[in-house]
N, C-alpha and C positions, 0 to 999 in steps of 0.2 A: 451451534450459537456463536462460537468464536468468530466464524467466517462473516456472519452478519454483524456481529460487534464492530470488528475491524474494518469492514466495509463502511459502515457508517461513520466511524471517527475519520477515516482517510477522506470520504467523500466530502463531509463537513469541513474538514481542514482545508481541503482544496478549494472548496466553494468559498471560503472566507479569503482567499488569495485572489480573488477576480479583480480588484482594485490593482493589485500589483501587476497582474498580467496586461492590463489595460495600459498602465504606465509604461511597461516594457515595449509594448506595441507602438505607443505614441513615440517613444524615444528611438524606434526604428527596428525592433526584434520582429521577425517574421512569426507567423502562427506556428510553423513547424519548430522554430527555435524555442519558442515558450513551452510547447508541448514536450520536447525533447528535455529540457530543463526540468520540468515538472516530473517526468518519468525517471530521469537520472536520479533525482533526489529522493524519489520514491524507492528506487531500486536499492539505494544506500540504506534506507531505513529498513527494508525488508530483509537485506543480507544481515544486518546487525541484529534485528529481531529474530531471525531464523536461527543464526548461531547461539544467541542466548536461549532461546525457546528449545532447541534441541538439547543443549547443555542441562538445562533444568529439567527437561522431560525425562532426560537418561538418569538424572539424580533421584527424581521421584520415583521413577520405575523400579530403581535398585530398592527404595524403601517399601515399595508395594509389590514385590516379586511373587510373594505367595499368594496374593490376589489376582495376577494376571493369569488367564486361561488361553492358551491357544496362540499367545504372542510372547515372544522372547523380549528380555530387557533391552536387547540391541537388535532390533528388528528395523533394518534400514527402509524397508519398503513403508512401514508406518510412519517412520519419522520424516522421510522425503515426500510421502504421499501428503502428509498434513502441511508441510511447508508448500508444496506446489497448489494445493488447494488454496490456502490462504493468500499465497502469492498471486493467482489469478484474480481472486477478489480485490486484492490491494490494487493491482494494475488497472483493473476495470474501474475501480472507485477512483483512482487518480486521473485517469485518461479521460472519462466521460465529462466530468464538471469542467476539466481544463479545455476539452474540446469545444464545449458549450460556451464556455467564458471567452475563448478566443475567436469565436465565429460572430460574436457581436460587435458593433461599432464601439471603439474604446471611449467615445464621447458620450455615449448613452450609459455606459457602466459608471463613468465618473460622475454623472449627474446624480446617481443614487437611485 
């Protein structure tokens, strides 16, 4: 559920930036530069969210230690696997709308 939720939010917020992408292209930015900017900003958010998420997951796991079965409270595979899965979803959610948005003529996007 978390993957679908994060995907939806990131895709929607990237879609809202189509006007910004069009302005950047009109001012001379290449399609690759706009995509790189979008993915770089997404990577920063993913890194911050991953660090905060792993920290909170560890604290919560300590509190629920007696309820966990077959997984330790410090299982790196579980922590990194969840961050990797959400990371793939986040990058797809940012790249696909940005790719579609930069493939259109900026004048068409600015018309509305």
